[in-house]
C-alpha positions as CSV (number, residue, x, y, z in Angstrom):
1,M,106.6,52.9,-4.6
2,I,103.0,53.3,-5.9
3,D,102.4,55.6,-8.7
4,H,98.6,55.5,-8.8
5,I,95.7,53.3,-7.8
6,S,92.4,52.5,-9.5
7,V,89.0,51.8,-7.9
8,G,86.0,50.2,-9.6
9,V,82.7,52.0,-9.4
10,S,79.2,51.1,-10.7
11,D,78.0,54.7,-11.4
12,L,80.8,57.0,-12.7
13,E,78.8,60.3,-12.3
14,R,77.7,59.6,-8.7
15,S,81.2,58.4,-7.7
16,A,82.9,61.4,-9.4
17,R,80.7,63.7,-7.3
18,F,81.5,61.7,-4.2
19,Y,85.2,61.6,-4.6
20,E,85.4,65.2,-5.7
21,A,83.8,66.3,-2.4
22,T,85.6,63.7,-0.2
23,L,89.1,64.3,-1.6
24,A,89.0,68.1,-1.6
25,P,89.9,68.4,2.1
26,L,93.1,66.4,1.3
27,G,94.1,68.8,-1.5
28,L,93.2,66.3,-4.3
29,G,91.0,67.5,-7.2
30,K,89.5,66.1,-10.3
31,L,92.2,66.4,-13.0
32,V,91.1,64.1,-15.9
33,T,87.6,63.1,-17.1
34,R,87.1,60.5,-19.7
35,P,84.0,58.5,-20.7
36,T,84.7,55.6,-18.4
37,T,87.3,57.0,-15.9
38,V,88.0,60.0,-13.8
39,G,91.5,60.8,-12.3
40,F,92.1,62.7,-9.1
41,G,95.3,64.1,-7.7
42,K,97.4,67.2,-6.9
43,R,99.6,67.6,-10.0
44,Y,98.8,64.4,-11.9
45,P,96.1,61.6,-11.4
46,E,97.1,59.4,-8.5
47,L,93.6,58.0,-7.8
48,W,91.4,56.8,-10.6
49,I,87.8,55.7,-10.5
50,N,86.9,53.3,-13.3
51,L,83.3,52.5,-14.5
52,R,82.5,48.9,-14.0
53,P,78.8,48.6,-15.0
54,G,76.9,45.9,-13.1
55,M,79.7,45.7,-10.5
56,P,78.3,44.3,-7.2
57,P,78.9,46.2,-4.0
58,V,82.3,45.5,-2.5
59,V,81.9,43.1,0.5
60,S,83.1,44.4,3.8
61,E,85.2,41.3,4.3
62,S,87.4,42.0,1.2
63,G,90.1,43.3,3.5
64,C,91.2,45.9,0.9
65,H,91.4,49.6,1.6
66,I,93.2,52.6,0.3
67,C,94.9,55.0,2.7
68,L,95.5,58.6,1.8
69,R,97.8,61.0,3.7
70,A,96.4,64.1,5.3
71,K,98.4,67.0,6.6
72,S,96.5,67.4,9.8
73,E,93.8,66.1,12.1
74,S,91.4,68.7,10.8
75,E,91.9,67.4,7.2
76,V,91.0,63.9,8.4
77,D,87.9,65.3,10.1
78,A,86.9,67.2,7.0
79,F,87.5,64.1,4.8
80,H,85.1,62.0,7.0
81,K,82.5,64.7,7.2
82,E,82.5,65.4,3.4
83,A,82.3,61.6,2.7
84,L,79.2,61.2,4.8
85,G,77.6,64.3,3.2
86,A,78.3,63.0,-0.3
87,G,76.7,59.6,0.3
88,G,79.4,57.5,1.9
89,E,79.3,55.6,5.1
90,S,81.5,55.7,8.1
91,D,83.7,52.7,8.7
92,G,85.7,54.3,11.6
93,V,85.1,57.7,13.0
94,P,88.1,60.2,13.2
95,G,90.3,59.5,16.1
96,L,93.7,58.7,17.5
97,R,94.7,55.1,17.0
98,P,97.6,54.0,19.2
99,H,99.6,50.9,18.3
100,D,102.8,49.4,19.5
101,R,105.0,51.2,16.9
102,V,103.1,54.2,15.9
103,R,100.2,56.4,16.9
104,Y,98.2,57.9,14.2
105,Y,95.0,59.9,13.6
106,A,92.7,58.4,11.0
107,A,89.1,58.0,9.7
108,F,87.7,55.3,7.5
109,I,84.8,55.6,5.1
110,R,83.1,53.4,2.5
111,D,82.2,54.9,-0.9
112,P,78.8,54.3,-2.5
113,D,80.1,51.0,-3.9
114,G,81.6,49.8,-0.6
115,N,85.3,50.6,-1.4
116,R,87.1,51.4,1.9
117,I,89.1,54.6,2.0
118,E,91.1,55.9,4.9
119,A,92.7,59.3,5.6
120,V,95.6,59.4,8.0
121,T,98.0,61.8,9.7
122,F,100.7,61.4,12.2
123,P,100.7,63.9,15.0
124,A,104.2,65.3,15.6
125,G,106.4,63.0,17.5
126,D,104.0,60.0,17.3
127,I,106.1,57.7,15.1
128,V,108.0,55.3,17.3
129,T,111.3,54.0,16.1
130,P,111.5,50.2,16.2
131,R,114.0,48.7,18.8
């Protein structure tokens, strides 16, 4: 359904370093570098960061976040750890999140501009079929 997504950043070099470290545990790497944009993905750029000079920090109440699929709980844990080490902030520690229809393991971080990024995996058998 979605081919790619773009995120605005105020400092392209800082954000490229952040996303390169944070996305590596999920198997995503830096594939394209241009003067005002960097693309990350597995085979083609699926996540772009775009320079927006003078962009104010994203407010926590924006309600927007991007969720990326991880293969395992250990990938979610590594995503969170790398994000914190690269200058991001935790917005939800790694853990199991049970809901009425699905149980999933996820972590939420905020990049240096305040963009909210989640990594998620579904432990085997934890997707509940609706009645």
